[in-house]
C-alpha positions in Angstrom: 25.5 -8.6 13.3 21.8 -8.6 13.6 20.2 -11.9 14.4 16.6 -12.3 13.7 16.6 -16.0 13.2 16.7 -15.7 9.5 19.2 -14.7 6.8 19.9 -11.0 6.8 19.4 -10.0 3.2 18.6 -6.8 1.5 15.4 -6.4 -0.1 16.1 -4.7 -3.4 12.6 -3.6 -4.3 11.5 -1.6 -7.2 7.9 -0.9 -7.7 4.9 -0.1 -11.5 2.0 -2.2 -12.9 2.8 -4.2 -16.0 0.1 -4.1 -18.6 0.8 -7.8 -19.4 0.8 -9.1 -15.8 -2.7 -10.7 -16.1 -1.3 -13.4 -18.4 0.4 -15.0 -15.3 -2.3 -17.0 -13.5 -0.2 -19.7 -11.7 3.4 -19.8 -10.7 5.6 -19.8 -13.8 9.3 -20.5 -14.2 11.1 -17.6 -15.7 14.7 -18.6 -15.2 14.7 -20.1 -18.7 16.2 -19.6 -22.1 14.2 -17.9 -24.8 13.1 -21.3 -25.9 11.8 -22.1 -22.5 14.4 -24.5 -21.3 15.2 -24.1 -17.6 18.7 -22.9 -16.8 21.0 -25.4 -15.1 22.0 -25.0 -11.5 20.8 -22.8 -8.8 19.0 -19.5 -9.5 18.3 -16.9 -6.7 18.0 -13.3 -5.7 15.4 -12.1 -8.2 14.5 -8.4 -8.5 11.7 -7.0 -10.6 11.8 -3.8 -12.6 9.3 -1.0 -11.9 6.9 -1.9 -14.7 7.1 -5.6 -14.0 8.5 -6.4 -17.4 12.1 -7.4 -16.4 13.5 -9.6 -13.7 17.2 -9.8 -12.9 18.6 -12.7 -11.0 21.7 -14.8 -10.3 22.2 -18.2 -11.8 25.3 -20.1 -10.7 28.2 -17.6 -11.1 26.4 -15.0 -13.4 23.7 -12.3 -13.4 20.9 -12.5 -16.0 18.2 -10.2 -17.1 14.9 -11.8 -18.2 12.3 -9.9 -20.3 9.0 -11.4 -19.3 7.2 -10.1 -22.4 9.6 -11.2 -25.1 11.2 -14.1 -23.2 14.7 -12.9 -24.1 17.4 -13.8 -21.6 20.5 -11.6 -21.4 23.8 -12.3 -19.6 24.6 -9.1 -17.7 27.9 -9.9 -15.8 30.2 -9.6 -18.8 33.2 -7.4 -19.5 33.7 -5.0 -22.4 34.6 -7.8 -24.8 31.5 -9.8 -23.8 33.3 -12.3 -21.7 31.4 -13.6 -18.7 32.9 -13.0 -15.2 35.4 -15.7 -14.3 34.1 -15.8 -10.7 30.9 -15.3 -8.9 28.6 -12.2 -9.3 25.6 -11.7 -7.1 23.0 -9.4 -5.4 21.7 -7.7 -8.5 19.6 -4.5 -8.5 17.7 -2.8 -11.4 16.7 0.7 -12.2 13.0 1.5 -12.4 12.9 1.3 -16.2 14.9 -1.9 -16.4 17.9 -0.3 -18.2 20.6 -0.2 -15.6 21.7 -3.2 -13.5 24.1 -3.2 -10.6 25.7 -6.2 -9.0 28.7 -7.2 -6.9 31.4 -9.6 -8.0 34.7 -11.2 -7.1 35.5 -11.8 -10.8 39.0 -10.7 -11.8 38.3 -10.3 -15.6 35.5 -7.7 -15.6 37.9 -4.8 -15.1 41.7 -4.5 -14.6 43.1 -4.2 -11.1 40.1 -5.5 -9.2 41.2 -7.9 -6.4 38.6 -7.5 -3.7 34.8 -7.8 -3.9 33.7 -4.9 -6.2 30.5 -3.2 -7.4 29.6 -2.7 -11.1 27.0 -0.9 -13.1 25.8 -2.3 -16.5 23.9 -0.2 -19.0 21.9 -2.9 -20.8 21.2 -0.7 -23.8 24.8 0.3 -24.6 26.4 -2.7 -22.8 28.8 -0.3 -21.1 30.2 -1.7 -17.9 31.2 0.8 -15.1 33.4 -0.1 -12.2 31.6 1.7 -9.3 33.6 0.9 -6.2 36.6 3.0 -6.9 37.8 6.4 -5.7 37.5 9.6 -7.7 41.1 9.0 -8.7 40.2 5.6 -10.2 41.7 3.4 -7.4 39.7 0.2 -6.8 38.3 -0.3 -3.4 40.8 -2.2 -1.2 38.3 -4.3 0.7 34.7 -5.5 0.4 32.1 -3.4 -1.5 28.6 -4.8 -1.9 24.8 -4.5 -1.9 24.6 -1.8 -4.6 21.4 0.0 -5.6 21.0 2.3 -8.6 19.0 5.5 -9.1 16.2 5.5 -11.6 18.3 7.5 -14.2 21.5 5.5 -13.6 23.4 8.5 -12.5 24.0 7.4 -8.9 24.9 4.1 -7.3 24.8 3.6 -3.6 26.7 0.8 -2.0 28.2 -0.4 1.3 31.9 -0.8 1.8 34.6 -1.1 4.3 37.3 -0.1 1.9 39.3 2.6 3.4 40.7 4.2 0.1 37.4 5.3 -1.5 37.5 8.7 0.2 40.2 10.7 2.1 40.6 9.6 5.7 38.6 6.4 5.2 38.4 3.6 7.6 37.5 -0.1 7.9 34.0 0.5 9.2 31.2 -0.4 6.8 29.7 2.8 5.5 27.3 3.6 2.6 28.8 5.5 -0.3 27.2 7.5 -3.2 29.1 7.2 -6.5 28.2 9.9 -9.0 28.5 8.0 -12.3 28.7 11.1 -14.4 31.5 12.9 -12.4 33.2 10.0 -10.6 32.8 11.7 -7.3 32.4 9.5 -4.2 30.9 10.6 -0.8 29.9 9.0 2.4 26.1 9.1 2.9 25.7 7.7 6.4 26.2 10.9 8.4 23.9 12.8 10.6 22.3 16.1 9.6 25.5 17.9 10.6 27.6 15.6 8.4 29.1 13.7 11.4 30.0 10.1 10.4 27.9 7.3 11.9 29.7 5.7 14.8 28.8 2.1 13.8 28.5 0.1 10.6 25.7 1.0 8.2 24.3 -1.8 5.9 21.6 -3.1 3.6 20.5 -0.2 1.4 17.1 0.5 -0.1 16.5 3.5 -2.3 13.0 4.8 -2.9 12.1 5.0 -6.6 11.8 8.8 -6.5 15.5 8.8 -5.6 14.8 11.2 -2.7 15.4 8.9 0.3 17.9 6.3 1.3 17.0 3.7 3.9 19.5 1.5 5.8 20.2 -0.4 9.0 22.7 0.6 11.6 23.6 0.2 15.3 24.9 3.8 15.2 23.9 5.8 18.3 24.8 9.2 17.0 22.5 9.5 14.0 19.3 9.9 16.1 19.3 10.2 19.9 18.3 7.3 22.1 18.8 4.5 19.6 19.8 1.1 20.9 20.4 -2.0 18.8 20.2 -2.5 15.1 17.6 -0.1 13.8 16.2 1.2 10.4 16.9 4.8 9.4 15.8 7.1 6.5 18.3 9.6 5.0 16.9 12.6 3.1 19.4 12.8 0.2 18.6 16.5 -0.4 18.4 18.0 3.1 20.6 15.5 4.9 18.1 14.9 7.6 18.1 11.5 9.3 14.9 9.9 10.7 14.5 6.8 12.8 12.0 4.4 11.1 11.8 1.6 13.5 10.0 3.4 16.3 6.4 3.4 17.6 3.9 6.1 16.7 4.9 7.8 20.0 8.5 7.8 18.9 9.7 5.0 21.2 12.7 3.1 19.7 12.0 -0.5 18.9 13.1 -2.6 21.9 14.6 -5.3 19.6 16.6 -5.3 16.4 14.9 -4.3 13.2 15.9 -5.1 9.6 14.9 -5.8 6.0 13.3 -2.5 5.1 11.2 -1.9 2.0 9.8 1.5 1.0 7.1 3.0 -1.2 7.8 5.6 -3.8 8.5 9.0 -2.2 9.7 7.3 1.0 6.5 7.7 3.0 5.7 4.1 3.9 8.4 1.7 5.2 7.9 -1.9 5.9 10.4 -3.8 8.1 10.9 -6.9 10.2 11.4 -6.7 13.9 11.1 -8.8 17.1 10.1 -5.7 19.1 7.0 -5.8 21.3 6.6 -2.1 21.7 5.9 -0.9 18.2 2.1 -1.3 18.4 -0.2 -1.5 21.3 -3.0 -3.9 22.1 -1.4 -7.1 20.6 -3.7 -10.1 20.7 -2.8 -13.7 21.6 -3.1 -16.3 19.0 -6.3 -18.2 18.3 -4.4 -21.4 18.7 -1.6 -20.3 20.9 -3.3 -18.0 23.4 0.0 -17.1 25.1 1.6 -15.6 21.9 2.5 -12.0 22.3 4.4 -9.6 20.1 8.1 -9.9 20.8 7.9 -13.8 20.7 8.9 -14.1 17.0 9.9 -11.7 14.2 6.9 -9.8 12.8 6.4 -7.4 9.9 5.4 -3.8 10.5 4.5 -0.8 8.3 5.4 2.7 9.3 3.8 5.9 7.9 6.6 8.4 8.2 4.3 11.3 7.6 1.8 10.5 10.4 4.0 8.1 12.5 1.3 5.4 12.4 2.6 1.9 12.8 0.6 -1.2 11.6 1.3 -4.9 12.4 1.3 -6.5 8.9 2.0 -10.1 9.8 -1.4 -10.8 11.2 -4.7 -12.2 9.9 -7.9 -10.2 9.3 -8.7 -10.6 13.0 -5.4 -9.0 14.1 -3.9 -12.3 15.3 -0.1 -12.1 14.8 1.9 -14.9 13.1 3.3 -17.6 15.4 6.5 -18.1 13.3 9.0 -15.8 11.7 7.8 -13.4 9.1 10.3 -11.8 6.8 11.2 -10.1 3.5 8.5 -7.5 3.3 7.7 -5.6 0.1 5.5 -2.5 0.2 3.5 -1.3 -2.8 4.2 2.1 -4.2 1.1 3.6 -2.6 1.6 1.8 0.7 -1.7 0.0 0.5 -0.3 -3.5 0.2 2.6 -5.3 1.9 3.8 -8.7 0.6 5.9 -10.9 2.9 7.0 -14.4 3.7 5.9 -16.4 6.7 5.7 -19.9 8.1 2.9 -19.0 10.6 0.5 -21.8 11.3 -2.4 -19.7 12.7 -3.5 -17.1 10.2 -7.3 -17.6 10.2 -8.5 -19.1 6.9 -5.1 -20.4 5.9 -4.5 -23.8 7.4 -0.8 -24.5 7.6 -0.1 -27.4 10.0 3.3 -28.2 8.6 4.5 -24.6 9.0 5.2 -24.3 5.2 6.9 -21.1 4.2 4.4 -19.1 2.2 3.9 -15.7 0.6 1.2 -13.5 1.9 -0.2 -10.0 1.1 -1.8 -7.7 3.6 -4.3 -5.0 2.6 -3.4 -2.2 4.9 -6.6 -0.3 4.5 -9.0 -3.3 5.1 -6.8 -5.7 7.1 -7.5 -8.4 4.6 -4.8 -11.1 4.3 -4.3 -13.0 1.0 -2.2 -16.1 0.5 -0.3 -15.8 -2.7 -0.8 -18.8 -5.0 -3.6 -20.3 -2.8 -5.5 -21.4 -5.9 -2.4 -23.1 -7.3 -2.6 -26.7 -6.0 1.2 -27.1 -6.5 2.2 -23.9 -4.7 2.7 -25.5 -1.2 5.2 -27.9 -2.8 7.6 -25.0 -3.3 10.4 -24.6 -0.9 10.6 -20.8 -1.0 13.8 -19.1 0.2 15.4 -15.7 0.2 13.9 -12.3 -0.6 11.0 -11.6 -2.9 10.2 -8.7 -5.2 7.0 -7.3 -6.7 5.8 -4.7 -9.2 4.2 -1.4 -8.3 1.0 -2.5 -6.7 2.2 -6.0 -5.7 0.0 -7.9 -8.2 3.0 -9.6 -9.7 5.5 -11.4 -7.4 8.8 -13.0 -8.2 10.6 -15.4 -5.9 13.2 -18.2 -5.8 12.2 -21.8 -4.9 12.8 -25.5 -5.5 10.5 -28.5 -5.1 13.1 -31.1 -4.3 16.3 -30.7 -2.3 18.3 -32.4 -5.0 17.1 -30.1 -7.8 18.4 -26.6 -8.6 16.3 -23.7 -7.4 14.4 -21.6 -10.1 12.9 -18.2 -10.3 9.2 -17.9 -10.5 6.5 -15.3 -11.0 2.9 -15.4 -9.9 -0.1 -13.2 -9.9 -1.0 -12.4 -6.3 -4.5 -11.2 -6.8 
């Protein structure tokens, strides 16, 4: 298991600009009823739709869908007779138009015969619930299936599983599967260009919003030659070609583990977290800690897969890298902005003596660094945790946080710029 000093979570990111995003000027609680009352208990794992109108998230045992324009709150994790799941559902993902929601669940009452952790697809227009993690002969997966992502049209769901009965000659190694919702067909995606299975577990899926490329993490050594450690890969879903993402512009494999990938539409730009020191050259020491070098803490990088160029994202406008862990990157659709979380104390212009976890945005073209919520005097009172999500250009950000340890966490949105 990859250890970056932070929870290894999948960034489920979908990225378009909402016409109504300008109404949000300060952090606003959205895990509320239609009357504005906060939901009880802990809310987490928010994911925003492509147009920024909808956010799906987990609250206690259930998955909810919040319409930011109308205020409507819809319970998603229900069975065909509208009964909520009797056990926990988590890790939601949403299609680019906000219609389809995937999630994983250990509930026993969503479908018959589901005993292990299963993956589901909910059509929020028709309310149809589809059991995804089952074989083409309708046999439920016999082990863990999780971290689902759904294509923009809802026709394909990709998920990771170590169930051995989903395809013929299956095994207990975590692999990534493609479920065709229309035909019921199931296939393994994590193979090389010759269709040879990856020789190590493959995890944490991200699908670009054009549905052309699938990104994932793996310690496999047979997908691309010369790979060592946990690295990020891109699979072309049409040609089958596999490309190593976590490498320098010269093609050198990252010399430390890489994780938490986020991608632009079309799969050209990929942001990821890594402790590697060989991804970019000419790293600068910190203005306060002059001995700081890349490889000391986890940083965020952006890779242009067309040109090979790699940019250090978690640095200030002077190129000084963060001196604390940076994580959970989200790249805009055009690759011009990357939003991320960091507790760095030495970004120039952003005093942070207490190493408070904050949300930042980096303008890749100009090098400008923006602190999200800087003009909200209450923002530093948030205890932000877990992954974040944005709309197309990163202007609208959603995240989970709480202000006091004894209060339940809530889901917020904020205008970044």
